[in-house]
Backbone of each chain as ProteinMPNN parsed JSONL, in Angstrom:
{"seq_chain_A": "GESVGLHLPTLSVQEGDNSIINCAYSNSASDYFIWYKQESGKGPQFIIDIRSNMDKRQGQRVTVLLNKTVKHLSLQIAATQPGDSAVYFCAESSNDMRFGAGTRLTVKP", "coords_chain_A": {"N_chain_A": [[0.827, -1.206, 0.0], [0.212, 2.403, -0.086], [2.658, 4.504, 1.401], [4.381, 6.512, 3.789], [7.612, 7.02, 4.722], [10.55, 7.09, 6.823], [14.095, 7.016, 6.38], [16.031, 6.705, 8.428], [15.896, 6.131, 11.892], [17.259, 7.531, 13.929], [19.521, 10.286, 14.304], [22.625, 11.66, 14.837], [24.47, 14.549, 15.309], [27.238, 16.852, 15.21], [27.373, 19.962, 16.877], [27.048, 22.782, 14.843], [27.595, 21.463, 12.507], [26.16, 20.403, 9.34], [22.888, 19.019, 8.919], [21.146, 16.259, 7.531], [18.076, 14.991, 6.826], [16.166, 12.309, 5.747], [13.433, 11.145, 3.671], [11.107, 8.858, 2.364], [8.519, 8.475, 0.003], [5.551, 6.96, -1.337], [3.242, 7.494, -2.673], [2.381, 8.58, -5.638], [0.583, 10.489, -6.302], [0.678, 12.457, -4.448], [0.852, 15.881, -3.641], [1.74, 17.841, -2.027], [4.073, 18.564, 0.432], [5.458, 18.375, 3.675], [7.612, 19.362, 6.325], [7.907, 18.707, 9.747], [8.743, 19.628, 13.095], [9.086, 18.173, 16.226], [9.178, 18.734, 19.56], [9.812, 17.433, 22.822], [6.868, 16.856, 24.629], [5.39, 18.697, 23.257], [3.273, 19.835, 20.522], [3.582, 19.042, 16.983], [5.633, 21.225, 15.051], [5.466, 23.395, 12.361], [7.935, 23.449, 9.838], [8.912, 23.744, 7.153], [7.56, 23.761, 3.84], [6.742, 22.206, 0.663], [5.606, 22.215, -2.662], [4.472, 20.009, -5.27], [5.23, 20.99, -7.705], [7.67, 22.068, -7.491], [11.218, 21.652, -6.874], [12.953, 22.379, -4.96], [13.214, 24.239, -1.984], [13.886, 26.973, 0.083], [14.412, 27.973, 3.468], [14.87, 29.721, 6.518], [17.903, 28.733, 7.446], [17.113, 26.185, 6.744], [16.5, 23.764, 4.185], [14.453, 22.242, 1.812], [14.346, 19.454, -0.245], [12.95, 17.997, -3.084], [12.532, 15.079, -4.81], [10.896, 13.904, -7.312], [11.106, 11.85, -9.072], [12.305, 9.652, -7.849], [10.745, 9.599, -5.672], [11.41, 10.958, -3.212], [12.212, 12.843, -0.349], [13.932, 15.414, 1.319], [15.332, 17.009, 4.216], [17.387, 19.62, 4.931], [19.425, 20.954, 7.373], [21.178, 23.715, 8.161], [24.243, 24.484, 9.85], [23.74, 23.207, 12.428], [22.134, 23.478, 15.552], [22.025, 23.153, 19.186], [19.357, 23.603, 19.942], [17.988, 22.537, 17.857], [17.605, 19.912, 18.317], [15.347, 17.332, 18.269], [12.379, 15.484, 17.278], [11.882, 14.833, 13.918], [9.461, 15.008, 11.412], [8.364, 13.942, 8.243], [5.699, 14.739, 6.041], [2.994, 13.997, 3.87], [0.518, 15.247, 1.72], [-2.524, 14.602, 0.207], [-5.538, 13.953, -0.193], [-5.733, 13.615, 2.467], [-3.64, 13.734, 5.371], [-0.512, 12.289, 5.706], [1.933, 10.941, 7.779], [5.452, 10.367, 8.203], [7.491, 8.02, 10.075], [9.241, 9.378, 11.709], [12.322, 10.971, 12.649], [14.776, 11.032, 15.086], [16.661, 13.685, 15.97], [19.737, 14.404, 17.346], [21.809, 16.774, 18.761], [25.124, 17.218, 19.355], [27.087, 18.988, 21.679]], "CA_chain_A": [[0.0, 0.0, 0.0], [0.957, 3.646, -0.086], [3.229, 4.767, 2.717], [5.395, 7.542, 3.926], [8.536, 6.485, 5.718], [11.856, 7.706, 6.99], [15.151, 6.033, 6.237], [16.777, 6.498, 9.653], [15.163, 6.547, 13.081], [18.033, 8.458, 14.753], [20.631, 10.974, 13.676], [23.402, 12.422, 15.8], [25.421, 15.425, 14.612], [27.994, 17.788, 16.041], [26.926, 21.346, 16.765], [27.71, 23.52, 13.777], [27.568, 20.679, 11.27], [24.882, 20.366, 8.63], [22.117, 17.788, 9.11], [20.265, 15.876, 6.426], [17.082, 13.992, 7.215], [15.566, 11.81, 4.517], [12.078, 10.606, 3.739], [10.633, 8.26, 1.122], [7.068, 8.359, -0.094], [5.22, 6.08, -2.454], [2.021, 7.936, -3.348], [2.772, 9.5, -6.707], [-0.43, 11.544, -6.406], [0.921, 13.486, -3.426], [1.225, 17.142, -4.27], [2.154, 18.815, -1.011], [4.934, 17.882, 1.389], [5.772, 19.248, 4.802], [8.468, 18.896, 7.408], [7.552, 19.177, 11.068], [9.653, 19.376, 14.207], [8.341, 17.983, 17.456], [9.955, 18.661, 20.789], [9.16, 16.648, 23.861], [5.757, 17.499, 25.321], [4.754, 19.723, 22.422], [2.745, 19.4, 19.247], [4.478, 19.295, 15.855], [5.788, 22.618, 14.631], [5.772, 23.517, 10.942], [9.27, 23.96, 9.514], [8.95, 24.184, 5.769], [6.75, 22.927, 2.962], [7.062, 22.289, -0.757], [4.573, 21.631, -3.514], [5.056, 19.064, -6.226], [5.724, 21.674, -8.903], [8.985, 22.596, -7.165], [12.136, 20.618, -6.412], [13.787, 22.898, -3.874], [12.688, 25.428, -1.327], [14.774, 27.333, 1.189], [13.93, 28.838, 4.524], [15.98, 30.18, 7.353], [18.781, 27.603, 7.818], [16.579, 24.905, 6.284], [16.219, 23.577, 2.768], [13.766, 20.994, 1.501], [14.551, 18.992, -1.612], [11.957, 17.015, -3.511], [12.883, 14.35, -6.025], [9.669, 13.171, -7.638], [11.466, 10.674, -9.869], [12.523, 8.527, -6.918], [9.818, 9.808, -4.558], [12.276, 11.177, -2.066], [12.147, 14.182, 0.238], [14.957, 15.572, 2.348], [15.401, 18.261, 4.955], [18.747, 19.977, 5.275], [19.524, 21.995, 8.385], [22.546, 24.249, 8.15], [24.808, 24.921, 11.135], [22.821, 22.653, 13.417], [22.296, 24.004, 16.907], [21.401, 22.297, 20.209], [17.909, 23.792, 19.918], [17.408, 21.767, 16.756], [17.367, 18.548, 18.787], [13.901, 17.069, 18.281], [11.977, 14.489, 16.293], [11.466, 15.471, 12.671], [8.533, 14.208, 10.616], [7.894, 14.395, 6.953], [4.286, 14.438, 5.834], [2.519, 14.259, 2.523], [-0.907, 15.53, 1.707], [-3.332, 14.596, -0.999], [-6.834, 14.256, 0.424], [-5.527, 13.62, 3.906], [-2.241, 14.009, 5.715], [0.144, 11.093, 6.204], [3.229, 11.254, 8.373], [6.466, 9.356, 8.359], [7.685, 7.527, 11.441], [10.002, 10.354, 12.483], [13.751, 10.796, 12.915], [15.211, 11.798, 16.248], [17.931, 14.387, 15.748], [20.451, 14.797, 18.557], [22.934, 17.652, 18.438], [26.146, 17.131, 20.396], [27.811, 20.267, 21.803]], "C_chain_A": [[0.854, 1.246, 0.0], [1.512, 3.899, 1.306], [4.189, 5.938, 2.647], [6.351, 7.056, 4.984], [9.838, 7.223, 5.727], [12.919, 6.635, 6.932], [15.799, 5.703, 7.574], [15.954, 6.928, 10.848], [15.922, 7.544, 13.955], [19.162, 9.066, 13.937], [21.329, 11.817, 14.727], [24.439, 13.247, 15.055], [26.114, 16.327, 15.611], [27.43, 19.19, 15.821], [27.745, 22.075, 15.696], [27.756, 22.785, 12.457], [26.21, 20.837, 10.589], [24.205, 19.017, 8.859], [21.275, 17.532, 7.87], [19.36, 14.76, 6.915], [16.306, 13.602, 5.962], [14.196, 11.195, 4.745], [11.72, 10.044, 2.371], [9.109, 8.243, 1.136], [6.746, 7.522, -1.314], [3.952, 6.497, -3.186], [2.37, 8.979, -4.394], [1.766, 10.628, -6.897], [-0.233, 12.652, -5.371], [1.406, 14.767, -4.084], [1.694, 18.2, -3.287], [2.896, 18.06, 0.066], [5.384, 18.874, 2.455], [6.777, 18.566, 5.722], [8.021, 19.551, 8.708], [8.643, 18.811, 12.06], [8.802, 19.216, 15.454], [9.296, 17.824, 18.63], [9.122, 17.953, 21.851], [8.053, 17.449, 24.542], [5.036, 18.561, 24.519], [4.154, 19.102, 21.168], [3.755, 19.677, 18.141], [4.471, 20.768, 15.446], [6.195, 22.638, 13.16], [7.177, 24.085, 10.742], [9.267, 24.562, 8.122], [8.091, 23.242, 4.934], [7.211, 23.097, 1.52], [5.937, 21.63, -1.543], [5.242, 20.862, -4.638], [5.563, 19.734, -7.506], [7.094, 22.322, -8.679], [9.897, 21.439, -6.799], [13.038, 21.093, -5.27], [13.115, 24.129, -3.291], [13.561, 25.699, -0.11], [14.069, 28.221, 2.185], [15.133, 29.335, 5.311], [16.734, 28.97, 7.904], [18.254, 26.244, 7.366], [16.305, 24.927, 4.789], [15.498, 22.245, 2.606], [13.999, 20.698, 0.026], [13.533, 17.902, -1.92], [12.403, 16.388, -4.814], [11.704, 13.449, -6.377], [9.978, 11.892, -8.419], [11.623, 9.446, -8.977], [11.659, 8.656, -5.677], [10.577, 9.959, -3.244], [12.235, 12.648, -1.664], [13.266, 14.285, 1.264], [14.868, 16.947, 2.985], [16.855, 18.49, 5.318], [18.705, 21.124, 6.27], [20.973, 22.45, 8.411], [22.967, 24.678, 9.557], [23.918, 24.504, 12.292], [23.166, 23.12, 14.825], [21.637, 23.072, 17.925], [19.876, 22.413, 20.232], [17.215, 23.076, 18.784], [17.126, 20.321, 17.165], [15.871, 18.33, 18.969], [13.647, 15.866, 17.393], [11.434, 15.23, 15.085], [10.6, 14.496, 11.867], [8.392, 14.817, 9.235], [6.427, 14.017, 6.853], [3.932, 14.753, 4.405], [1.008, 14.379, 2.547], [-1.463, 15.377, 0.304], [-4.751, 14.927, -0.533], [-6.76, 14.236, 1.945], [-4.054, 13.934, 4.161], [-1.641, 12.727, 6.27], [1.557, 11.432, 6.61], [4.168, 10.067, 8.312], [6.649, 9.015, 9.829], [8.44, 8.52, 12.313], [11.461, 9.978, 12.62], [14.116, 11.653, 14.106], [16.591, 12.378, 15.974], [18.502, 14.804, 17.094], [21.664, 15.602, 18.158], [23.899, 17.638, 19.612], [26.917, 18.433, 20.47], [29.308, 20.117, 21.566]], "O_chain_A": [[2.08, 1.165, 0.076], [0.877, 3.533, 2.296], [4.72, 6.288, 1.594], [5.908, 6.704, 6.078], [10.194, 7.9, 4.763], [12.707, 5.502, 7.364], [16.091, 4.537, 7.839], [15.361, 8.006, 10.819], [15.292, 8.334, 14.66], [19.687, 8.451, 13.009], [20.688, 12.602, 15.426], [25.204, 12.708, 14.257], [25.627, 16.536, 16.722], [27.058, 19.551, 14.705], [28.972, 21.987, 15.663], [27.933, 23.398, 11.404], [25.25, 21.332, 11.179], [24.877, 17.992, 8.98], [20.761, 18.458, 7.244], [19.829, 13.713, 7.361], [15.848, 14.463, 5.211], [13.85, 10.785, 5.852], [11.99, 10.666, 1.343], [8.494, 8.019, 2.178], [7.568, 7.389, -2.22], [3.618, 5.913, -4.217], [2.625, 10.136, -4.062], [2.058, 11.613, -7.574], [-0.914, 13.676, -5.424], [2.261, 14.741, -4.969], [2.008, 19.325, -3.676], [2.419, 17.038, 0.561], [5.652, 20.043, 2.175], [6.778, 17.344, 5.868], [7.788, 20.758, 8.775], [9.364, 17.827, 11.891], [7.906, 20.02, 15.713], [10.109, 16.9, 18.676], [7.895, 17.891, 21.773], [8.272, 18.579, 24.979], [4.163, 19.253, 25.043], [4.491, 17.976, 20.801], [4.685, 20.46, 18.334], [3.446, 21.447, 15.494], [7.155, 21.975, 12.765], [7.563, 25.064, 11.38], [9.579, 25.739, 7.937], [7.918, 22.073, 5.278], [7.97, 24.011, 1.199], [5.389, 20.609, -1.128], [6.427, 21.044, -4.918], [6.254, 19.099, -8.302], [7.613, 23.026, -9.546], [9.419, 20.359, -6.45], [13.789, 20.309, -4.691], [12.529, 24.943, -4.005], [13.927, 24.785, 0.628], [13.261, 29.082, 1.836], [16.26, 29.359, 4.815], [16.209, 28.26, 8.763], [18.918, 25.233, 7.598], [15.936, 25.95, 4.212], [15.892, 21.24, 3.199], [13.867, 21.572, -0.831], [13.294, 17.004, -1.112], [12.624, 17.083, -5.805], [11.54, 12.37, -5.808], [9.178, 10.956, -8.415], [11.146, 8.357, -9.296], [11.827, 7.894, -4.726], [10.398, 9.186, -2.303], [12.225, 13.553, -2.499], [13.517, 13.333, 2.002], [14.397, 17.91, 2.38], [17.483, 17.638, 5.948], [18.04, 22.135, 6.046], [21.881, 21.656, 8.657], [22.157, 25.168, 10.343], [23.409, 25.341, 13.037], [24.33, 23.151, 15.226], [20.773, 22.277, 17.555], [19.183, 21.434, 20.508], [15.986, 23.011, 18.747], [16.472, 19.587, 16.424], [15.212, 19.046, 19.724], [14.577, 15.295, 16.823], [10.623, 16.146, 15.218], [10.954, 13.334, 11.672], [8.313, 16.035, 9.076], [5.973, 13.08, 7.509], [4.496, 15.662, 3.798], [0.321, 13.693, 3.304], [-0.944, 15.946, -0.656], [-5.114, 16.102, -0.49], [-7.631, 14.782, 2.623], [-3.329, 14.349, 3.257], [-2.191, 12.136, 7.199], [2.286, 12.115, 5.89], [3.741, 8.914, 8.363], [6.048, 9.633, 10.708], [8.291, 8.503, 13.534], [11.799, 8.797, 12.697], [13.813, 12.845, 14.145], [17.56, 11.646, 15.772], [17.835, 15.473, 17.884], [22.456, 15.174, 17.318], [23.535, 18.003, 20.73], [27.362, 18.943, 19.442], [30.046, 21.101, 21.636]]}, "seq_chain_B": "KAGVTQTPRYLIKTRGQQVTLSCSPISGHRSVSWYQQTPGQGLQFLFEYFSETQRNKGNFPGRFSGRQFSNSRSEMNVSTLELGDSALYLCASSLGGTDYEQYFGPGTRLTVT", "coords_chain_B": {"N_chain_B": [[-1.093, 36.799, 18.053], [-3.178, 34.286, 19.243], [-2.351, 30.84, 19.756], [-3.216, 27.466, 18.712], [-5.451, 25.928, 20.859], [-6.023, 23.3, 23.179], [-8.229, 21.345, 25.085], [-9.164, 18.928, 27.571], [-5.74, 18.996, 28.837], [-4.738, 16.66, 29.879], [-6.076, 13.428, 30.5], [-7.752, 10.819, 32.117], [-9.342, 7.811, 31.622], [-11.637, 5.037, 31.903], [-11.967, 1.767, 30.451], [-14.604, 1.363, 28.117], [-15.885, 3.722, 28.704], [-16.778, 7.029, 27.468], [-15.321, 9.844, 25.745], [-14.793, 13.343, 25.336], [-13.016, 15.641, 23.471], [-11.643, 18.907, 23.11], [-10.988, 21.552, 20.794], [-9.658, 24.649, 19.994], [-9.248, 26.64, 17.27], [-6.751, 28.713, 15.607], [-7.539, 32.12, 15.363], [-9.566, 32.958, 12.643], [-8.888, 30.771, 11.142], [-10.37, 28.188, 9.31], [-10.28, 25.512, 8.985], [-9.993, 22.496, 10.717], [-8.092, 19.839, 11.805], [-7.755, 16.515, 13.067], [-5.567, 14.359, 14.848], [-4.09, 11.258, 15.817], [-1.553, 10.262, 17.982], [0.724, 7.783, 18.65], [3.278, 5.734, 20.182], [3.661, 3.372, 18.756], [2.259, 3.507, 16.285], [2.733, 6.021, 15.345], [2.018, 9.252, 13.965], [-1.272, 9.639, 13.072], [-3.846, 10.394, 10.8], [-7.044, 11.492, 11.64], [-9.553, 12.945, 11.068], [-10.814, 15.73, 9.109], [-12.227, 18.93, 9.395], [-14.055, 21.487, 7.846], [-15.5, 24.567, 7.759], [-17.689, 23.599, 9.306], [-18.205, 21.135, 8.155], [-17.391, 17.748, 7.606], [-14.622, 16.975, 5.777], [-12.612, 15.205, 5.066], [-11.615, 11.908, 5.98], [-9.859, 9.687, 8.052], [-8.58, 6.311, 8.487], [-10.161, 5.122, 10.733], [-12.181, 3.519, 13.267], [-15.812, 3.775, 13.601], [-16.255, 4.6, 16.176], [-14.844, 6.817, 16.667], [-15.489, 10.137, 16.344], [-16.408, 13.424, 15.218], [-16.983, 16.988, 15.335], [-17.684, 20.286, 14.117], [-18.065, 23.626, 15.067], [-19.896, 26.704, 14.431], [-18.159, 28.752, 15.026], [-15.766, 27.739, 14.359], [-14.5, 26.218, 16.277], [-13.716, 22.932, 17.423], [-14.732, 19.615, 18.265], [-13.831, 16.342, 19.299], [-14.984, 13.034, 19.676], [-14.745, 10.02, 21.415], [-16.134, 6.958, 21.676], [-17.027, 4.154, 23.788], [-14.449, 3.39, 24.952], [-11.25, 1.885, 24.396], [-8.332, 0.087, 25.518], [-6.302, 0.481, 23.69], [-6.791, 2.984, 22.726], [-5.424, 4.801, 24.107], [-3.423, 7.562, 23.869], [-1.767, 10.431, 22.389], [-3.715, 13.051, 21.45], [-3.955, 15.19, 18.848], [-4.786, 18.372, 17.579], [-4.992, 20.401, 14.675], [-4.932, 23.513, 13.039], [-5.762, 25.334, 10.065], [-5.768, 27.681, 7.328], [-6.966, 26.707, 5.022], [-7.029, 23.888, 4.842], [-5.671, 20.478, 4.784], [-3.734, 20.754, 2.918], [-2.5, 23.095, 3.307], [-0.457, 25.268, 5.316], [-0.291, 23.977, 8.495], [-1.094, 24.489, 11.907], [-0.295, 23.195, 14.963], [-1.85, 22.197, 18.029], [-1.028, 21.713, 21.564], [-1.871, 19.211, 22.274], [-3.916, 16.549, 23.676], [-3.431, 14.36, 26.219], [-4.528, 11.215, 26.458], [-5.308, 8.64, 28.619], [-6.255, 5.36, 28.888], [-7.585, 3.127, 31.139]], "CA_chain_B": [[-2.226, 35.944, 17.723], [-3.143, 33.097, 20.079], [-2.182, 29.596, 19.017], [-4.259, 26.451, 18.838], [-5.561, 25.448, 22.232], [-6.74, 22.036, 23.338], [-8.603, 21.027, 26.457], [-8.157, 19.137, 28.606], [-4.404, 18.566, 28.44], [-4.566, 15.279, 30.324], [-7.357, 12.798, 30.8], [-7.693, 9.389, 32.415], [-10.659, 7.209, 31.515], [-11.626, 3.578, 31.973], [-12.519, 1.076, 29.284], [-16.047, 1.418, 27.971], [-16.376, 5.087, 28.828], [-16.594, 7.867, 26.293], [-14.572, 11.047, 26.047], [-14.896, 14.441, 24.37], [-11.869, 16.54, 23.491], [-11.983, 20.17, 22.478], [-9.912, 22.254, 20.1], [-9.97, 25.994, 19.506], [-8.223, 26.959, 16.264], [-6.276, 30.081, 15.49], [-8.584, 32.999, 14.858], [-9.56, 33.096, 11.185], [-8.704, 29.464, 10.497], [-11.643, 27.494, 9.164], [-10.048, 24.069, 8.913], [-9.432, 21.824, 11.897], [-7.813, 18.414, 11.602], [-7.437, 15.775, 14.283], [-4.594, 13.296, 14.669], [-3.748, 10.418, 16.959], [-0.12, 9.944, 17.993], [1.128, 6.722, 19.565], [4.647, 5.285, 19.892], [3.682, 2.272, 17.806], [1.685, 3.861, 14.983], [3.119, 7.366, 14.919], [0.951, 10.24, 13.776], [-2.262, 9.172, 12.107], [-4.912, 11.336, 10.518], [-8.394, 11.047, 12.021], [-10.503, 13.616, 10.176], [-10.665, 17.165, 8.918], [-13.457, 19.687, 9.266], [-13.937, 22.813, 7.246], [-16.812, 25.231, 7.773], [-18.665, 22.721, 9.97], [-18.415, 19.914, 7.377], [-16.255, 16.833, 7.561], [-14.184, 16.89, 4.379], [-11.794, 14.013, 4.872], [-11.637, 11.013, 7.142], [-8.833, 8.647, 8.045], [-9.029, 4.927, 8.62], [-10.457, 4.822, 12.128], [-13.553, 3.011, 13.415], [-16.869, 4.753, 13.824], [-16.253, 5.086, 17.571], [-14.201, 8.132, 16.62], [-16.321, 11.083, 15.604], [-16.081, 14.806, 15.511], [-17.861, 18.008, 14.786], [-17.135, 21.639, 14.147], [-19.095, 24.619, 15.325], [-19.869, 27.853, 13.527], [-17.0, 29.605, 15.342], [-14.629, 26.898, 13.944], [-14.059, 25.309, 17.34], [-14.051, 21.547, 17.069], [-14.682, 18.588, 19.296], [-13.832, 14.964, 18.842], [-15.557, 12.13, 20.657], [-14.424, 8.603, 21.272], [-17.068, 6.188, 22.5], [-16.626, 2.791, 24.155], [-12.99, 3.449, 24.946], [-10.438, 0.676, 24.5], [-6.978, 0.373, 26.006], [-5.51, 0.935, 22.555], [-7.088, 4.376, 22.396], [-4.483, 5.641, 24.847], [-2.617, 8.252, 22.866], [-1.805, 11.892, 22.371], [-4.618, 13.494, 20.396], [-3.531, 16.513, 18.406], [-5.555, 19.033, 16.541], [-4.24, 21.386, 13.917], [-5.803, 24.382, 12.256], [-5.16, 26.005, 8.916], [-6.7, 28.537, 6.599], [-7.705, 26.056, 3.954], [-7.124, 22.435, 4.847], [-4.415, 19.775, 5.045], [-2.708, 21.142, 1.949], [-2.016, 24.41, 3.699], [0.343, 25.22, 6.537], [-1.097, 23.668, 9.665], [-0.548, 24.834, 13.215], [-0.739, 22.19, 15.912], [-1.971, 22.472, 19.443], [-0.129, 20.911, 22.397], [-2.392, 17.854, 22.384], [-4.551, 16.011, 24.88], [-2.914, 13.02, 26.529], [-5.594, 10.35, 26.961], [-4.909, 7.338, 29.128], [-7.401, 4.486, 29.137], [-7.163, 2.051, 32.046]], "C_chain_B": [[-2.095, 34.667, 18.551], [-3.034, 31.858, 19.202], [-3.375, 28.688, 19.187], [-4.285, 25.968, 20.289], [-6.409, 24.181, 22.271], [-7.028, 21.822, 24.815], [-9.336, 19.699, 26.491], [-6.766, 18.725, 28.096], [-4.149, 17.107, 28.807], [-5.913, 14.719, 30.761], [-7.112, 11.321, 31.081], [-9.106, 8.856, 32.421], [-10.516, 5.701, 31.657], [-12.288, 3.0, 30.734], [-14.039, 1.145, 29.269], [-16.631, 2.814, 28.097], [-16.242, 5.819, 27.493], [-15.876, 9.156, 26.716], [-14.797, 12.087, 24.943], [-13.711, 15.376, 24.562], [-12.218, 17.792, 22.696], [-10.763, 20.844, 21.875], [-10.414, 23.619, 19.645], [-8.882, 26.414, 18.523], [-7.752, 28.405, 16.373], [-7.387, 30.919, 14.863], [-8.458, 33.179, 13.338], [-9.362, 31.793, 10.438], [-10.03, 28.719, 10.471], [-11.497, 25.98, 9.102], [-9.438, 23.572, 10.214], [-9.281, 20.346, 11.564], [-7.437, 17.791, 12.928], [-6.51, 14.616, 13.938], [-4.427, 12.523, 15.972], [-2.266, 10.098, 16.876], [0.169, 8.909, 19.062], [2.545, 6.297, 19.216], [4.681, 4.213, 18.803], [3.242, 2.642, 16.404], [2.079, 5.242, 14.488], [1.923, 8.287, 14.849], [-0.004, 9.739, 12.704], [-3.417, 10.15, 12.024], [-6.265, 10.726, 10.891], [-9.438, 11.641, 11.086], [-10.205, 15.108, 10.112], [-12.044, 17.801, 8.743], [-13.157, 21.054, 8.68], [-15.336, 23.401, 7.173], [-17.917, 24.267, 8.187], [-18.94, 21.419, 9.224], [-17.167, 19.039, 7.423], [-15.856, 16.627, 6.106], [-13.403, 15.615, 4.095], [-11.791, 13.198, 6.147], [-10.562, 9.96, 6.97], [-9.456, 7.285, 8.293], [-9.192, 4.547, 10.086], [-11.899, 4.335, 12.235], [-14.535, 4.12, 13.741], [-16.982, 5.247, 15.256], [-15.623, 6.48, 17.667], [-15.062, 9.061, 15.763], [-15.943, 12.498, 15.98], [-17.163, 15.735, 15.011], [-17.167, 19.352, 14.884], [-18.283, 22.624, 14.267], [-18.913, 25.829, 14.407], [-18.695, 28.79, 13.814], [-15.681, 28.868, 15.054], [-14.059, 26.031, 15.058], [-14.532, 23.897, 17.004], [-13.968, 20.657, 18.292], [-14.528, 17.236, 18.619], [-14.29, 14.084, 20.009], [-15.089, 10.712, 20.368], [-15.352, 7.848, 22.218], [-16.498, 4.799, 22.767], [-15.105, 2.637, 24.108], [-12.348, 2.076, 25.121], [-9.044, 1.065, 24.968], [-6.104, 0.959, 24.894], [-5.786, 2.363, 22.125], [-6.194, 5.332, 23.183], [-3.495, 6.258, 23.869], [-2.594, 9.736, 23.158], [-2.68, 12.291, 21.193], [-4.306, 14.962, 20.09], [-4.542, 17.098, 17.449], [-4.681, 20.092, 15.896], [-5.227, 22.244, 13.138], [-5.033, 24.998, 11.096], [-6.22, 26.857, 8.249], [-7.578, 27.725, 5.669], [-7.832, 24.552, 4.001], [-5.767, 21.8, 5.046], [-3.355, 20.095, 3.997], [-2.319, 22.605, 2.107], [-1.231, 24.25, 4.997], [-0.575, 25.025, 7.74], [-0.353, 24.017, 10.939], [-1.163, 23.873, 14.235], [-0.896, 22.761, 17.317], [-1.051, 21.558, 20.234], [-0.608, 19.476, 22.589], [-3.094, 17.581, 23.702], [-4.022, 14.607, 25.068], [-4.024, 12.22, 27.174], [-5.002, 9.019, 27.396], [-6.165, 6.553, 29.452], [-6.929, 3.308, 29.99], [-8.231, 0.968, 32.129]], "O_chain_B": [[-1.037, 34.037, 18.565], [-3.538, 31.815, 18.08], [-4.407, 29.08, 19.731], [-3.246, 25.641, 20.861], [-7.365, 24.017, 21.514], [-6.187, 22.081, 25.676], [-10.055, 19.366, 25.549], [-6.658, 18.155, 27.01], [-3.418, 16.407, 28.107], [-6.761, 15.424, 31.307], [-6.359, 10.658, 30.368], [-9.972, 9.371, 33.129], [-9.418, 5.155, 31.545], [-13.071, 3.669, 30.059], [-14.681, 0.998, 30.31], [-17.749, 3.064, 27.647], [-15.676, 5.302, 26.53], [-15.837, 9.502, 27.897], [-14.968, 11.743, 23.773], [-13.439, 15.841, 25.67], [-12.988, 17.742, 21.737], [-9.649, 20.719, 22.385], [-11.455, 23.731, 18.997], [-7.717, 26.532, 18.904], [-8.296, 29.201, 17.139], [-8.08, 30.473, 13.949], [-7.389, 33.507, 12.823], [-9.633, 31.711, 9.24], [-10.725, 28.63, 11.483], [-12.489, 25.253, 9.161], [-8.49, 24.155, 10.738], [-10.218, 19.694, 11.104], [-6.872, 18.448, 13.802], [-6.642, 13.979, 12.892], [-4.598, 13.058, 17.067], [-1.773, 9.706, 15.818], [-0.107, 9.129, 20.241], [2.98, 6.476, 18.078], [5.627, 4.155, 18.016], [3.799, 2.136, 15.429], [1.796, 5.599, 13.345], [0.944, 8.123, 15.578], [0.399, 9.453, 11.576], [-3.899, 10.663, 13.034], [-6.585, 9.6, 10.509], [-10.132, 10.904, 10.385], [-9.466, 15.662, 10.926], [-12.905, 17.276, 8.037], [-12.142, 21.68, 8.984], [-16.244, 22.803, 6.595], [-18.938, 24.137, 7.512], [-19.828, 20.666, 9.624], [-16.042, 19.523, 7.296], [-16.658, 16.16, 5.297], [-13.521, 15.024, 3.022], [-11.944, 13.73, 7.246], [-10.376, 9.411, 5.884], [-10.676, 7.125, 8.309], [-8.431, 3.732, 10.609], [-12.742, 4.684, 11.408], [-14.158, 5.235, 14.101], [-17.713, 6.198, 15.531], [-15.85, 7.215, 18.628], [-15.321, 8.779, 14.593], [-15.233, 12.724, 16.96], [-18.122, 15.323, 14.358], [-16.201, 19.529, 15.627], [-19.332, 22.465, 13.642], [-17.91, 25.953, 13.704], [-18.281, 29.544, 12.933], [-14.611, 29.322, 15.459], [-13.207, 25.183, 14.795], [-15.583, 23.694, 16.397], [-13.219, 20.928, 19.23], [-15.026, 17.015, 17.515], [-14.008, 14.371, 21.172], [-15.047, 10.275, 19.219], [-15.345, 8.086, 23.426], [-15.604, 4.332, 22.062], [-14.563, 1.856, 23.326], [-12.827, 1.232, 25.878], [-8.627, 2.215, 24.836], [-5.269, 1.829, 25.143], [-5.095, 2.898, 21.257], [-6.212, 6.539, 22.945], [-2.813, 5.547, 23.13], [-3.295, 10.233, 24.04], [-2.406, 11.903, 20.057], [-4.387, 15.836, 20.953], [-5.091, 16.392, 16.604], [-3.747, 20.608, 16.51], [-6.238, 21.748, 12.639], [-3.813, 25.157, 11.149], [-7.408, 26.767, 8.562], [-8.771, 27.995, 5.528], [-8.652, 23.98, 3.281], [-4.812, 22.476, 5.429], [-2.19, 19.738, 4.174], [-1.87, 23.255, 1.164], [-1.33, 23.232, 5.682], [-1.504, 25.799, 7.97], [0.864, 23.857, 11.031], [-2.383, 23.759, 14.349], [-0.179, 23.673, 17.728], [-0.365, 20.717, 19.653], [0.162, 18.618, 23.02], [-2.896, 18.277, 24.698], [-4.149, 13.761, 24.182], [-4.425, 12.502, 28.303], [-4.289, 8.361, 26.639], [-7.031, 7.018, 30.193], [-6.002, 2.588, 29.62], [-8.055, -0.019, 32.843]]}, "name": "protein", "num_of_chains": 2, "seq": "GESVGLHLPTLSVQEGDNSIINCAYSNSASDYFIWYKQESGKGPQFIIDIRSNMDKRQGQRVTVLLNKTVKHLSLQIAATQPGDSAVYFCAESSNDMRFGAGTRLTVKPKAGVTQTPRYLIKTRGQQVTLSCSPISGHRSVSWYQQTPGQGLQFLFEYFSETQRNKGNFPGRFSGRQFSNSRSEMNVSTLELGDSALYLCASSLGGTDYEQYFGPGTRLTVT"}
C-alpha cells in the first residue's frame, strides 16, 4: 500500500555541522509535502513545505529537496544548533495528511 | 495571535467510557484536523473539518467522531474506549485544509485504564 517512511530513526550530529534527514514516499499523487519538528511534550511545529511543482525550497537555515522521480524528500539543516534537537517528521498531503515515522535528531555540543 | 488550544491537556478514563476533546483553532482558520499519535503507529490522521463539514476522514472506526461549530471550534468524541485508544490526540488548524500550513496544538494526553 501507499506509505510515507523515513530512512533512519536516529541521527546524531555535532553542533555547527549540517544535518540531512531523509524521507521516502510512495504515493505518486501526493502534491504537497511538509516537514515538522516535534519537541518533547509539544505538538508538531511547521518547519517548511514544498509543492510538487517545485524541487527545492529554502527557509531560514533549512532547505527541503523534492525528487519526484525517486519519490524522495529531504530536509537539510545548516549549522545545526542544540535547539534543533527534536523528532522530525515528513508528511505528505493529498486528500488527507500522512506522516512518516520520524527521525530523532540529537545535536552534540 | 493566540495559538491552537486544546482542552483538557490530560485525561484518564476507563474502558467502555466515552470522552470528548476540544480544540480551539487560530482565529480566522476554518479548517481543523485531528490526529492520533502513539509510539507504535506514529501520527495518524483522524478527520478534517472545514466550515462545519467533515471533508476528509482517516481509517479509524466509527467510535471516533467529531464536529465543528460555527465559530470553527471543534470537538472529537471517542465512545466505548479501548486500552488501545491511549494516545496523544492533536488538533491542527489552517486557513484552507491539510494542503495548507497547519498549526498544531499541544495535544490532549488520553490514558485508558
